[in-house]
C-alpha positions in Angstrom: 0.6 -17.8 -13.9 3.9 -19.1 -15.3 5.2 -15.6 -15.8 4.1 -14.4 -12.3 6.6 -12.0 -10.8 6.6 -10.4 -7.3 8.9 -7.4 -7.1 9.5 -4.6 -4.6 8.0 -1.4 -5.9 8.7 0.8 -2.9 11.2 -0.6 -0.4 10.2 0.1 3.2 7.5 2.5 1.8 6.0 2.8 5.3 7.7 3.1 8.7 4.8 1.4 10.4 1.8 0.2 8.5 1.2 0.7 4.8 -2.5 0.4 4.0 -5.3 1.5 1.7 -3.6 1.4 -1.7 -5.5 3.2 -4.5 -4.3 3.5 -8.1 -5.1 7.1 -9.3 -5.9 6.7 -13.0 -5.8 10.5 -13.7 -2.2 10.9 -12.5 -1.1 7.2 -13.1 0.3 7.2 -9.5 -0.2 5.0 -6.5 -1.7 6.4 -3.4 -1.4 4.7 0.0 -1.2 5.6 3.7 1.2 4.8 6.6 -1.7 4.4 9.0 0.0 4.8 12.4 2.7 6.9 10.8 0.0 9.5 10.0 1.2 9.8 6.4 -0.4 9.9 3.0 1.9 8.9 0.2 1.9 9.3 -3.6 4.3 7.2 -5.7 5.1 7.7 -9.3 6.2 4.4 -11.0 7.9 6.3 -13.8 10.1 8.6 -11.8 10.1 6.4 -8.7 9.4 9.6 -6.6 7.6 8.9 -3.4 6.1 12.1 -1.9 4.1 12.4 1.3 1.9 14.6 3.5 2.0 14.1 7.3 -1.2 14.6 9.2 -2.1 14.8 12.9 -3.8 11.5 13.5 -4.1 7.9 12.2 -4.8 8.1 8.5 -6.5 4.9 7.2 -7.5 5.4 3.6 -7.0 7.8 0.7 -9.4 8.2 -2.3 -9.3 10.9 -4.9 -12.2 13.3 -5.1 -13.5 13.9 -8.7 -13.8 17.6 -8.2 -10.3 17.8 -6.7 -8.4 16.9 -3.6 -8.3 13.6 -1.7 -10.7 12.0 0.8 -9.0 10.5 3.8 -10.0 8.5 6.9 -8.5 10.6 9.7 -9.2 9.3 13.2 -13.0 9.2 13.6 -13.4 11.6 10.7 -13.8 11.5 6.9 -11.9 14.6 5.8 -10.7 16.3 2.6 -7.0 16.8 2.0 -5.6 19.4 -0.3 -2.4 17.8 -1.5 -0.6 21.1 -2.4 -1.4 23.1 0.7 -1.7 20.2 3.1 -5.0 21.8 4.3 -7.4 19.3 5.9 -11.2 20.0 6.0 -13.4 17.7 8.2 -16.4 16.5 6.4 -18.0 14.2 9.0 -17.2 12.6 12.3 -18.7 9.4 13.6 -18.7 7.4 16.9 -18.1 10.6 18.9 -17.2 9.9 22.5 -15.3 6.7 21.6 -11.7 5.9 20.8 -12.8 4.3 17.5 -11.0 5.3 14.3 -11.8 4.6 10.7 -10.2 1.6 9.0 -10.7 0.7 5.4 -12.7 2.7 2.9 -13.7 2.6 -0.8 -16.2 4.1 -3.2 -19.0 2.4 -5.1 -19.9 2.9 -8.7 -22.1 5.9 -7.9 -19.2 7.6 -6.1 -20.4 7.1 -2.6 -17.7 6.5 0.0 -18.1 3.5 2.3 -15.9 3.2 5.4 -15.8 1.4 8.7 -14.4 2.6 12.1 -12.3 0.1 14.1 -14.1 -0.5 17.4 -12.2 -0.4 20.7 -14.5 -3.2 22.0 -16.0 -5.9 19.8 -18.4 -6.5 18.3 -19.4 -2.8 18.1 -18.0 -2.0 14.7 -20.3 -0.3 12.1 -20.2 0.3 8.4 -21.0 3.9 7.2 -21.7 5.4 3.8 -21.1 9.0 2.8 -23.4 10.0 -0.1 -22.8 12.7 -2.7 -24.5 15.3 -0.6 -22.1 14.4 2.3 -24.8 12.8 4.4 -23.5 9.9 6.4 -25.6 6.8 7.1 -24.9 3.9 9.4 -25.5 0.9 7.1 -24.7 -2.1 9.3 -23.4 -2.9 12.8 -22.0 -5.6 15.1 -18.7 -6.2 13.4 -15.5 -7.1 15.2 -12.9 -5.5 12.9 -14.2 -4.6 9.5 -11.9 -4.4 6.6 -11.8 -4.9 2.8 -14.7 -3.9 0.6 -15.5 -5.0 -3.0 -18.4 -5.0 -5.4 -19.3 -7.3 -8.3 -19.3 -6.0 -11.9 -23.1 -5.9 -11.9 -23.2 -3.9 -8.7 -25.7 -6.3 -7.2 -23.4 -7.7 -4.4 -21.0 -6.0 -2.0 -18.4 -8.0 -0.1 -17.0 -7.1 3.3 -14.3 -8.6 5.6 -14.6 -9.1 9.3 -11.1 -9.9 10.3 -11.1 -11.6 13.7 -13.9 -14.0 12.8 -12.0 -14.7 9.5 -15.1 -14.3 7.3 -16.0 -12.5 4.1 -19.6 -11.4 4.1 -21.8 -10.7 1.1 -24.7 -8.2 1.0 -27.3 -7.6 -1.6 -26.4 -4.1 -3.0 -28.8 -1.5 -4.3 -26.7 0.8 -6.4 -29.3 3.5 -7.0 -30.5 3.8 -3.4 -27.1 3.0 -1.8 -28.6 0.3 0.5 -27.4 -3.1 1.6 -29.4 -6.1 2.8 -29.4 -9.8 3.3 -26.1 -10.3 5.0 -24.6 -13.8 4.6 -21.3 -15.5 4.8 -19.6 -15.7 1.4 -16.3 -17.2 2.5 -15.4 -18.8 5.9 -11.6 -19.1 6.1 -12.0 -21.8 8.8 -13.1 -24.2 6.0 -11.9 -22.4 2.9 -8.3 -21.8 3.9 -7.5 -23.5 7.2 -3.8 -23.7 6.3 -3.4 -20.0 5.9 -2.4 -18.2 9.0 -3.2 -14.7 10.2 -6.4 -12.8 9.6 -8.1 -11.6 6.4 -7.4 -7.9 5.9 -7.7 -5.8 2.7 -9.6 -7.2 -0.3 -10.1 -6.6 -4.0 -11.9 -8.2 -6.9 -10.8 -9.1 -10.4 -12.6 -9.0 -13.7 -13.6 -12.7 -13.3 -15.4 -11.9 -10.1 -12.9 -13.6 -7.8 -11.9 -12.0 -4.5 -8.2 -11.4 -3.6 -7.8 -11.3 0.2 -4.6 -10.2 2.1 -3.7 -12.1 5.2 -2.2 -10.0 7.9 0.4 -12.2 9.8 -0.1 -14.8 7.1 2.3 -13.5 4.5 0.0 -14.3 1.6 -2.8 -13.1 -0.6 -5.4 -15.7 -1.4 -7.7 -15.8 -4.4 -11.2 -17.0 -3.7 -14.5 -17.8 -5.5 -17.2 -15.9 -3.5 -19.9 -18.1 -5.2 -18.6 -21.4 -4.0 -16.5 -20.1 -1.1 -13.5 -22.1 -2.3 -9.8 -21.1 -2.1 -8.3 -21.0 -5.6 -4.7 -19.8 -5.5 -2.1 -18.3 -3.1 0.5 -15.7 -3.7 3.4 -15.6 -1.1 5.3 -12.6 -0.1 8.7 -12.1 1.8 6.9 -10.4 4.7 4.3 -11.6 7.1 2.1 -8.5 7.6 0.4 -8.3 4.2 -2.3 -5.7 4.5 -4.1 -4.8 1.3 -3.9 -4.5 -2.5 -5.2 -2.7 -5.5 -5.1 -3.1 -9.3 -3.0 -0.6 -11.1 -1.1 0.2 -14.2 -2.6 1.5 -17.4 -4.3 -1.8 -18.0 -5.1 -2.5 -14.4 -3.2 -5.8 -14.6 -0.6 -5.0 -12.0 -1.4 -5.8 -8.4 0.1 -3.4 -5.8 0.4 -4.9 -2.4 1.0 -3.1 0.9 2.6 -4.5 4.1 3.3 -3.6 7.7 6.3 -3.2 9.9 4.9 -3.1 13.5 4.7 -5.2 16.7 8.3 -6.2 16.9 11.6 -4.5 17.8 13.4 -3.0 14.9 16.2 -5.6 15.2 13.7 -8.3 14.3 12.8 -6.6 11.0 16.5 -5.9 10.2 17.4 -9.5 10.7 14.2 -11.4 9.8 12.1 -9.2 7.5 14.1 -6.4 5.9 11.4 -5.8 3.3 8.6 -5.3 5.9 6.7 -2.1 5.3 7.4 -2.3 1.5 4.9 -2.0 -1.3 5.1 -4.9 -3.8 4.1 -5.1 -7.4 2.7 -8.4 -8.9 2.9 -8.8 -12.6 2.2 -11.6 -15.0 -0.7 -13.1 -13.0 -2.9 -13.3 -16.0 -5.6 -11.4 -14.2 -6.7 -7.8 -14.1 -9.2 -5.6 -12.2 -11.3 -2.5 -12.8 -10.4 1.1 -12.3 -11.1 2.1 -8.7 -14.0 4.5 -8.2 -13.5 7.9 -6.8 -15.6 10.1 -4.5 -18.2 12.1 -6.6 -19.4 14.4 -3.8 
């Protein structure tokens, strides 16, 4: 990692909370959301143009749909967004009668969409999957604040973050049936990374099967071995609210990292963290990831 470089890709790319980065291989652009700013962004690394669509609720993830359009977590719904017309079509709503909202979301290798609402009272969080016929299934429950998702190359294991308890869980994963089972702790930050502050947030996986975990209020991304549970490396950022990351670029060897700008007066950010809310790009790490899956339904 001697040539490692952390640079600002999009300065102050979110007014509040940049989250859910997804590299769109078709357009070679970066998608991300400003969660509490209700915005979906698309950034072109060649032209440096950052365009956005503003929606009417918290927007928590954005994933391309193979047949066209974008899938977004919008409040308690998974909806479809037409980028050109800004039209939003609700696909499914969960946890009706609550103030829950979706949080993180990703697709598996079959193109199913997995997402978790953030509960207003813990531990009442659940994990849902949306299959290719647009049927939603509750897959697991009793989480405090669910976050990052990742799958191994062989699609036999799914990883899942529960932020407040500072743990990464592993499940046996059935790719064909879309089922999970045998929940267990893969990484316990209390023992693996006691010196890292904040809570684990977004997560991704590299081609070596190691997990990259963002630490909100910790200012770092940690690289972990999910087999041994050990902390391997740390990347530091000039902001504290590191939220998530994705692999991008033509070779998927660039790590795009989102960050937040919330919870403090604006004067604090101007004086202490002027880059808060920016999207960063990490190059020269020596690692790469896989192309992110899109929704096939």
